N, C-alpha and C positions, 0 to 999 in steps of 0.2 A: 509561878516560874513555868510551870509545865503547859499551862494554858497559853502562855506567851510563846513558848517554843514550839508548840503545835501550830499556833497561828502563823508563826514565821515559816514554818515548814510548808503551810499550806500556800502561802503567799509566794514562796520560792518556786513551789510547784507550779503555780499559775504562770510565773514569769517563764519557766523553763518550757511549758508548753506553749506560751506566746512565742517564743524564740523557734522552737520546733515547728510551730505552723508557719511561721514567717519563712522559715528556711525551706519547708515543703513547697510553698507557693512559688510555681515558676510562670511568669508572665507568658511565656511562649507556648505553655499547655493550655492556657486560657482563651477559648474561642471568642470570649466577649472583648477581648483586648483587640485594637486596632492591628491591621496587618504589619505595618512597619514596626510597632512596638514588639511584637511577638518575634519578627526576624532579628531585630536588633538585640533583644534580650537572649535569644538563643546563639547569636553569634559571639557575644560577648563571653560566653560559657564554652566556647568550642577551642579546642588545641588546633595548631596547624595541621597535624596528622588527621584529626577528624574533617577539617575543611578539605583537605586534599581528597579524602576518600569520597566526600560527597561529588566531587568532580569526576568520578571514575564510574564507567557502566561496563560490566561485565557479561559474558554470556552465562546462560543458566548452567550449562555443563560444570562450569568451574565454581558456581555461586553456593557452596556448602554454607550452612549456618555458621560455622566456625569462621568461615572466610569473611562473610559479612561483619562479623563482630570484631575479627581481629583488625580489619584494615578500613572499618566505618564506610563500607561501599554504599555510594549513593543511589545506584540503579543497576538493574539487571535486566537484559533482553532475551527473547528467543530469536534466533536468526531463521531463515527460512527453512523449514522442516525440522526444527528443533523443538521436541515435544517430550513432556515428561514419560510417556509410554505410548507403543503405538495403539492407535485407536483410543487416544485419551478421551475419557469424558469430562464433562464440566466439573465433576467431583475430583477427577485426577489433577485438572489444573488447578483448581482451587486448592488442592492440598499442598501441590509442589509450590505455589507461589506463597502461601501462608507460611509454608516451614522456613522458607528462605526469609519472609518478612519477619518472623520471631527471631532470627539471627540479628537482624537490624535493631529490633525493639529491645533486645539483650544488652545493648550497649548503654554506657552511663546516661546519655541523653534521649535514648530511645527514638533517635530520627528515623522515621521509616523510609525504606527504599521505594522507588517508584519503578514498576515493572512494564517494559515497553515490548510491542510486537508490530510486525509489519501487517497491519490488516487493511491492505490496500484495494481489494474488491470485496467486501465482506471480511469476515474472520478467517481468512483463506488458508491459515496454518492448521486449522482445526477440524477434526473429522465430524461430519454431519451438520458443519456450519452452512449458512446460505451463502453462496457464492455469486455476487453480482456481475454484471458486464465490467470489462476493464473501462478506465477512463475514456480511451479512445472512442469506445460506443456510447458512453454517456454524454459526450460532447455533441454528439449527432442529435441529442434530443433537444438541445436548446433549452432545456427545463431545469432551472435552478432548484425550483420547489422540489421536485423528483429527487434530485441528488440530495436535497437536504434530507428528505425522508430516509434516502438509503444510509446518509450520516447516522442518523437516529437510530435506525436498526442494527445498523453495525456495532454503535456504541453499546446496545443493548447485549449483543451476542458477545463482544469483548468483555464486557463486565460480568457476564454469565460464568466466565471461565476464571474471575478474580483478578482480571488485569486492567489496569486504569489507564492506560497511555499507548497509543497508537502513532506510528511514524506514517501518517497520512494526513492531509493529501499531498501528492505530487502535483504541484502546479507549474511543471516545465511546460514551455513553450515548444513544442518539437517542430523544427524548421526543416527536419531533413528525414524521410523515413528510413534511412539506412540506419539510423539510430536503434539500438537492441532495446532501448526503454521507450519507443515513441508509444507504444499503447498505454503507457503509464500517464502520458498527456492528453488533456482534453481536446486540444486543437492547435493548429499553426497560428491561429490569430488570437492574440493576447486578449481580445474583448470577450470571448468565449471563455477563456480561462477565468478571467476575472469573475465571471457570472457564477461559474462553477466553484468557487471558493464559498459558497453557501452551504457546502458540504460542511465547513468549519461549525458554524452554529447548530447544524444538524449533530455533529460529534459531540460538541462542548456545551450545546445550549445558548439561546439568545442572550447576547449581552444586554445587561439592564440599561434602562435610559440614563443619560448622565454619567455612565461608567467612565472612568477614567482612560483615556485613549492610550493604547500600548500595553496595559496591564492585563496579564493573562486571566482567562475566565473559565470556570468549569462549574455546571450547575448541579452537584450532587452526585449520588452514587449511581445514577442511571446514564451518565454520561462521561466521556473520557477526555484527557487531554490531547490534542490534536498537535500535528507537526507539519508545518509547511515546507516542502522541500523541492529541489535542491539548490539552495542559494549560491549562486545567481547565474543564470545563462546556461545551465546544464544542456538544455535542448537545442543549442546552437553550435554545437561543435563542428569543427571542421570535417567534412565527408561524414558526418553523423557517427563518428567513433567515439564510443563511450569513453569517458574521462578525459577526452581529449581537449584541444584548446579551442575557445570560442574568441573568434577574430572579429570584433565588432566596435564601431565607435562609441563613445559615451552616451551619444544621443540614442543609438540603437539598442545598447542595453537597458537604458531606463525607459525607453518607449515601448519595447517589446516584451522583455523579460522580468522587468521589476514591478510592473503595476499590480501584479496578482499578490505580491508580499505587501504592498500598501494596504490593499482590500483586506487581507488576512490578518493584518495587525489590528485593522478597525474592528474586525469581528471577533477579537480577543485571544487570537491564537497564543497558545501557551508556549510552544517550542519551535524554533527553526533549525533545520538540518542544512548544513554546508554541502557545497557540492564537491566531488572528486574533481572536477573540471577545472581548467585555467580561463582567466579572460586576458587575453592579449599576452599570453605568456607567463602570467603570474598564477601560481596555484591559489585558488579560492580558500583554502584552508590557511593560507598565510596572508591574506588580503584585509590589512587593519583598516583601510581607508573605508572598505565596503561593510566589514563586520561592525567594527567599533564605531567607525566615523559616521557611516550613512545609516545602517540599520538601528543602532543603538542610539547613536546620536541625533541624527535628523528625523528618523521615524519614531524616535522614543519608545522603541520595543523594550518592555520590562520583563519579559519571559526569559527563558534561557535558550542558549545556541549551543547546538549539540553537533558533534563532528559525524561524519560517516564512518562506518566500519573500519578501524585501522587506517583512517585516511591520513592522520599526521605522518604515519610512515612515508606516504607517498608525496611529501612535501619535497623530497630529495629525489634526485634520480641516479641510480637506481633506488628502490624503497629501502629506508632504513641505513642508507650510506652514512647518514650522521643523525642518529636517533635522539641525541640531545639536542641538537639544533632543531629537530623537528618538533620536540616538545616546547621548546622555547618559542619558536615561530607561530606555531598555533594557537598557545595560551596567549601570547601578547597580541595576538591579531584579535582576540576576543572570543575564543572557543571557550565555553563555560564547562561542558560535559564532553568527555573524551571516550567514544564507543569502542567496544571491542578489544579491551587490553588482555591479551594472551599472555603477555609478559608482564603479569601485574607488578611483581615486586621490583621489576627493572623500572617500570614506569613511574611507581610511585616514589622509589628511591631518587630517580633522577630529577624528578619535579621538586621533591623537598630539599634536595641540595640546591636546586636553583634559585628557590625561595630564600634558604638560609644564607645565599651568597648574593641576594638582592638582584639577581639577573632577572628574575621575574618578580616584580614588586609585590608586597603583601597586599596592596589597594587591588591589584587585579584578581589576586585570589579572593578577596572579599567581595569584589564584583560577581564573580561567578557564582560563589556560594549563596550570596543575598538572592541571586535570580533563581536558583534551584530551590531554595527554601521557600521563595515567594510562591512558586507554583505549588509545591507540596501543601502549603498552607491554604492556597486559593482551593485546590481540590479536596480539601478535608480529609487528608491523609492521615493527619495527627489525631483527628478525632475517630477516624474509622480506617485504621491501618490493615486490618485483617478482612478478608472476603468472606462471604458465605454463599449459600446455593439458593438464595431467595430469587436469582434470576435465571436459574437453570433452565426453565421451560421456554426461555427466549431463543436458546440456541437452536438455530434451523427452523424455527417456527413456521407454522403454515402462512401466517401473516406475512411473514417476512418473504417466503417463497413466493407469494402473490405479488409482492411487491418488486422482486426480481423479474419475475415473470413479465409484469408491466414495462419494466426498463428494458427488457429485451425486444419487445414489440415496438416501443419507441426509438430503439437505437438502429433498427434496421433500415437500410438505405436501399432502394429500388433503383438500379442502374439502367436496366434495361427491361422493356416489357414488349415482347414480339418483335419478330424479324421486319414485319411491318406495323406501324403504330396503330392502324386501324383494326389489327388484329391481336390483340393481347393476350398473351398466356395467363397472367395472373389477374384475378385469383384463381386458383386452381379448384375445380370442382371436387366436391368430398366423393360423390358416387360415381365411380368409374369401375371398369371390369377388372383391370388389372394394372398396376403401377409398379414402376421399378424404382428403388431408392438405391443409391451407389455412391462409391466415394469412401475413401480412408476416414473421413471426419465424420461420417453419419452415425456411426454407433461408437462413439468414443467421447466419454466425459472428460477426459484429460485432455484431450486436443480442444475441447470446447471451451475449457476455462482458461488455458495457456498457463505462462508461468505465474511464479508466485501463488500457486495451489497445491496445497499439500506438503509440497516441496520447494526449495526456492526455484529451481529450474522447471517445475511443474512435472506432471506425470503424464503417462499413457494409459488409455483403457478405461474401463468402468469399474474398477476396483484399486485396492492401494498398492498393488504390484506393478512395477515398471516393465518386468522381463516375465513374460509367460513361460512357464516351465521350469524357471530358476527355484532353487528350495530355499534361498534366502534373500531378503530384501533389506539393503542397508539404508537407513536415513541419515543424510548428510548435511552438514552446513558447510559451506566452502569458505576458505579463508580468501578474501577477494585480492589481497597483496600477492598471493603467489599461486592461486588456484588450487593449492593444497586442500585435501579434505581429511576431517577426521570423523570417525564413526560416532555416531549418537545412541544408535538403537540397531539391534539386529534381531530379527524375528522369523520364525518359519510360515511362509505365506501359504503352505499347503495347510496349515493349522489355523493361521490367523488371516489369511485373504479373505476379504469380505466386500459385498457390494458397496460402492460409494454412493451417497445420497445425492438425487439429483435426477433430471430426465434427459437422455440424449435424444437428439433430432430424429432418429429412425422411430423410438418409441412414441414420440411426439406425434409423428406422421400416423402410426398406427392408432394412437388415442384418437385422432381427430376425423379420419375418414369413415365414410359410411361403412356398417358392418358387412355388407355384400362386397366390398372393394377388396381385392386380394392385394397384399404388399408383398413384394419378391426384393429381399435385400442381397446385393452382392457388392463387395467393396470395390472389385475392379473386375467388372464383367467383360469378356472379349467381345467384338463385333458379331460374332456368329451367333453367340447367346442373345444377345440384344435383337437380332433380326429374325431368330427363330421364335421369339414370344411376341405376341401382340400386345404391346404395352400400350396404355391411353396416353401416358407421358412419363416423364423421368424426372426425379429430384437427385440431383448430385450435390454432394457436400465434400469439399475439399479445402485445401488451404496450407496454412504453415503449421509445423509441429511446435511443441512449446519450447519457451526459452526465457531468459532474463538477463538483462544487463548486457555485459559485452560479449556473451554467448550467442546473442540475438544480433549483433553487428552484421549487416549483410550488405556487400556491394552488388548482389543480383537481384535480391527481392523477388524471388520465383516461389510458386506454390511447389509443395514437396510433391515428389513422385509416389505414387502412379497418377497423381491427380490430372496431368495433362493428358495421359493415355486414356483415363476414364472419360474425361470430356470428349475426346476425338472419337472413341469407341461408341459413346451412346449418343451425342448430339448430332452426329451425322445420320443416326437412323430414326430417331424418335423425338418429338418435342422435348426439351429439355428446360428446366431452371437450374441454374447453378447457383449454390449458396456457398459464398467465399468465407471461411473462417481464418482469421487473420488478424495481426495486430498492427495493421497499417496496410495501405494500399500496396497491392503487388501487381507483378507482370500479368496483364490479362488481355492487352491488344490482340496478340496471335489468336486467340481463340474466340474473341468476341462475335465474328461473323457466324459462327456454326451454333452460336447459345441463342436460345430463344427467350431466355428471362435471366438476368443476372442480379444477384442480391448480395450486398455487403452486410455480412452478419457481426463482423469483428470477432471479438472473443466474448461470447454473451453469458458464460457462466454455467451454473448448474440447472438452470432452468429453461431447458430446451424447447418446452411447450411453447414459449412465447415466440418462438420462430414459425411453427405450424399454425399459430393462432392467426398470423399475418399471411402466409402463404395461402391460406384457404379461405381468407376473405371474413374471418370472423372479426377481425380489426383491419383496417385500412393501413397501408404504409405512409408514414409521415415523416420519417428521418430526412435530414439535409446533410450532406458532407460537411464536415468540419475540418477536413484535410483535403487537399488538392489530389487528384488520381491522375497519376503521370501516364504517359503512353511508354516512354522508355526510361530506363535509369540513367542514361545519358544526359536527360534533361535536369538531372538533380544537382544541387537543392532548386526547387522550384515552387513558390508560394504565391497566393494570390496577390496581385498588385505588381509582380515582378515584370520587367521589361519584355523577357523572352516568354511569357505565359502562354503556354500551348499544350493545355492537359487533355487527356482522354476524357475525364469528367471534372468540371470546374468545381472548386469550392462552393459549397451552397447548392449543389446539384441533387435531385431527389426526386424521382417520379412519385406520384402520388396514386392511391386507389381508394374505393369507397367501400365499405364494409358490405357485405352481402348474404342473404339467406340462401344457402344451399344445403 
């Protein structure tokens, strides 16, 4: 009898272990299971609250681990300038991301959050990262493979900081340079923009042969999820006003602004961000026909659709006039993830109420969550939710800086070379008695990089301080809905102010000329100074000061003072080459006659040595305008093919030079 009892207990124990084993096994945690099986298994286990949390993306300053756990938050982002600490290292970033992630992993299903950041020209929020030229310059190169390599380098630097998701690329077709985001656009020509979507496989990896069209793809831990933005027509707004109305026919929208999205989906893009702008009076964030009907239905996009920062608030005018309606309109239109919820409990409470009342059907919520989970599973986040420092050496690596320098060389456009074509000024001789370098932008990495660098609006100077002589510098993220700012970090620049990584054009010139050549620098020399020195020639670097989004909207498109004065004082006395640092074509016709040579350098980023490489003939000029350069702003909008086309320099223009030995 005792033996029977022991045998029976053993049998029951085995049965119990089998039950426990069966209970522990969860299909969604098994990478060997098919993708759809994993998604379905996890969704069947999730509560409504857990699903709504997955649809929510919050800024890092409110993303404490306990918040992630309590509200089941699906995603976190860093806005422009939002960093864990000033001068944050890769280790600082990884620790912050992992701390937040551990909050998500502590929930009952352990669904990892996805961390996103605007790495739009390199990992531009991060100290010591490589800053590549902005898209306006990359379009000039006509080189999709270069852009793909830049995407791959950017992915490595983003992953180096523990982040797996970037809000890039911007595939807007900028049709009016008065738009403050025009530098985020590769070209006014949709064919160039389409070609440059090759950055997506650079960021994410090449889609395998026979991969299902529309399904997101990310090739492992050295790649990041990409985001094509801003869907759709953001570059065609009236008078180039940011977030304005794009008035265009269906054929115009689909022929100019839509093609790059079709290419992006074919290349496996993981997410698509919707535009603040409207199309013929309808806010894009409420446009169900285009988001759900065309993007998800016709194009079979299977990744997730994300809003822009607090953009659902702006579905009404004024913003938040009817927040409940805005949530309803945005989610029913097809938004899957809502970015930037400052009023987190209000958003989640209202959304839950509308789901309970079937104002928003559960099927719409399930569609959103299925898409979000699909991206997370494809990325391998469930298998590798925590970051490490194995890629830390990729941040600002020499290889990436050389790539950025190559991109600078190829993005330069030579617009004029000699007052008489038979007497070109460029390439400049390296060996000269004395040369002048002048202009507000010659010794200024911040101006050279433009907006979306270190902070949202960019910075001035060659260090992390924006105002010389001030004792404190405050990093800020701006709430785009009302331009109010909240402080993220404050630190003493007299203690912490440090040089920023990169090469300003002045130093690039000094690095390049013959050792015997005397280089004299003055940002704005007066005419008597220029006359009293016997300069062999002058290099003047002037242009726009940094801006981003609506703060860059401009009806005048002039270069910043004292740029015009510097051109007048110098070019009337000595042979000069003017290098223009700008995010778009600017007014140049009044100064053109006095200028011997004119170079459009756009916003070249941290590697100004690439400018000197071409000025002095180590490499030739090859860039061709990807934008029309107007004579007067009164001509705008003006794009190639327009009946009234009468530019200062036409689309596709660019003089060439041959490399020389000197």
